[in-house]
C-alpha positions in Angstrom: 80.1 98.1 101.9 78.2 97.1 104.9 81.5 96.8 106.6 82.4 100.1 105.4 79.1 101.7 106.5 79.6 99.9 110.1 83.3 101.0 110.4 82.5 104.5 109.4 79.6 104.5 112.0 82.1 103.4 114.7 84.5 106.2 113.6 82.6 109.4 113.4 80.4 108.5 116.5 81.1 110.3 119.8 82.0 106.7 121.3 81.4 103.0 120.8 78.9 103.0 123.7 77.2 106.3 121.9 76.7 105.2 118.3 74.9 107.8 115.9 71.5 106.3 115.1 71.3 104.4 111.8 68.6 106.6 110.9 71.8 109.4 110.0 72.9 107.3 107.3 72.3 106.4 103.8 73.9 103.3 102.0 73.8 103.8 98.1 75.0 101.0 95.7 75.8 101.9 91.9 75.8 99.1 89.5 76.1 99.2 85.5 74.0 96.1 85.0 70.8 94.8 87.0 72.1 92.1 89.5 70.0 89.2 88.4 71.9 86.9 90.6 71.1 88.9 93.6 67.4 89.4 93.0 67.1 85.7 93.4 68.0 85.9 96.8 67.1 89.6 98.1 64.0 91.2 97.0 64.9 94.4 95.1 62.1 97.0 95.5 61.6 99.1 92.4 61.5 102.8 93.2 61.4 104.1 89.6 63.2 103.2 86.3 66.9 102.1 87.2 66.5 102.9 91.1 65.7 99.9 93.8 65.7 99.5 97.5 67.1 96.5 99.3 65.8 95.9 102.9 68.7 93.9 105.0 69.0 93.9 108.7 70.8 96.9 108.8 68.5 98.9 107.0 68.3 100.2 103.7 70.5 100.1 100.5 69.4 102.4 97.7 70.8 100.6 94.3 71.2 102.6 91.1 71.4 100.4 87.9 73.0 102.6 85.5 71.9 100.8 82.4 68.1 101.1 83.4 68.2 104.8 84.1 65.7 106.6 81.7 67.3 109.0 79.3 66.9 112.3 80.7 69.1 115.5 80.7 69.3 115.1 84.7 70.4 111.4 84.0 73.2 112.3 81.5 76.1 111.3 83.6 74.5 108.0 84.3 74.1 107.2 80.7 78.1 107.8 80.1 78.4 105.0 82.5 75.6 102.5 81.6 77.2 100.1 79.1 75.1 100.8 76.5 76.5 102.6 73.2 73.0 104.5 72.7 73.0 105.9 76.3 76.6 106.9 76.0 75.7 108.9 73.0 72.8 110.8 74.8 74.7 111.3 78.0 77.6 112.8 75.9 75.1 115.2 74.4 73.8 116.2 77.7 76.2 116.1 80.4 78.5 119.4 80.9 81.9 118.7 82.2 83.1 120.7 85.1 86.7 120.3 84.4 88.4 119.8 81.0 90.6 117.1 82.4 87.4 114.7 82.7 86.9 115.1 79.2 89.9 112.8 78.3 88.2 109.6 80.2 85.2 110.8 78.0 86.9 110.5 74.7 88.4 107.3 75.5 84.9 106.0 76.6 83.6 106.9 73.0 86.5 105.6 71.3 85.6 102.1 73.0 82.4 102.2 72.5 83.1 102.7 68.7 84.8 98.9 68.9 83.4 95.9 69.3 83.6 93.4 72.3 84.7 96.2 74.8 86.5 94.4 78.0 84.1 95.1 81.0 87.4 94.2 83.0 88.8 97.2 82.0 90.8 99.2 84.7 91.8 102.6 85.6 95.5 101.1 85.2 94.3 100.0 81.7 92.8 103.4 80.6 96.2 105.5 81.8 98.4 103.0 80.0 96.5 102.9 76.9 95.5 106.8 76.9 99.3 107.6 77.4 100.6 105.1 74.4 97.9 106.7 72.3 98.8 110.0 73.1 102.8 109.7 73.6 103.4 111.5 70.2 102.3 114.8 71.9 105.2 114.9 74.0 108.6 115.8 73.2 111.4 113.6 73.5 112.6 115.2 76.8 109.3 114.5 78.3 109.2 111.0 76.8 112.5 110.2 78.2 111.9 111.6 81.6 112.8 109.3 84.5 114.3 106.8 82.2 117.6 105.6 83.4 120.7 106.7 81.2 121.4 102.6 80.9 117.5 102.1 79.6 118.2 104.8 77.1 121.2 103.2 75.5 119.7 99.6 75.2 119.2 99.1 71.3 121.6 101.5 70.1 124.7 99.9 68.7 128.2 100.7 70.1 129.5 102.2 67.1 126.8 104.7 67.2 127.3 105.5 70.6 131.3 106.0 70.3 130.6 108.1 66.9 128.5 110.5 69.1 131.1 110.5 72.2 134.1 111.1 69.9 132.4 114.3 68.4 131.7 115.8 71.7 134.1 117.8 73.4 136.0 116.0 76.7 134.5 117.9 80.1 136.9 115.8 82.2 
């Protein structure tokens, strides 16, 4: 994160000899859980529940720990991603989505919280694959097969079935 900040500061400054002041920038980090191992090495100053400041040589980093955010309506979005089922239910009740497409992510999170042993290394690719699999039945056969090469479509179909189909179609040559 600090590397990205340094690079960004260089890119938007008038020149490398005339960098924008450090005070023009604020760094924020978001974590699902409290970073116990980090707090053994670096002092975290509590600002309020779920919000901490980390002082480093370059300045200040504001750390937001989602699982420690209080249950209040203004924190409803944070509650959805805090990794605790009871807070998720609270966030679901009080957060109002601006775009209906985002609701599918919420639905998937809710399904995961209903199961035991949710894998915390669940990626966006995992989500897209699983969500597509679970909702594939909603697509028409043409939509499901879009982009699948003919040779792949024919795999697993007995030769006799293919020949029978072809014998019933008029010859277009």
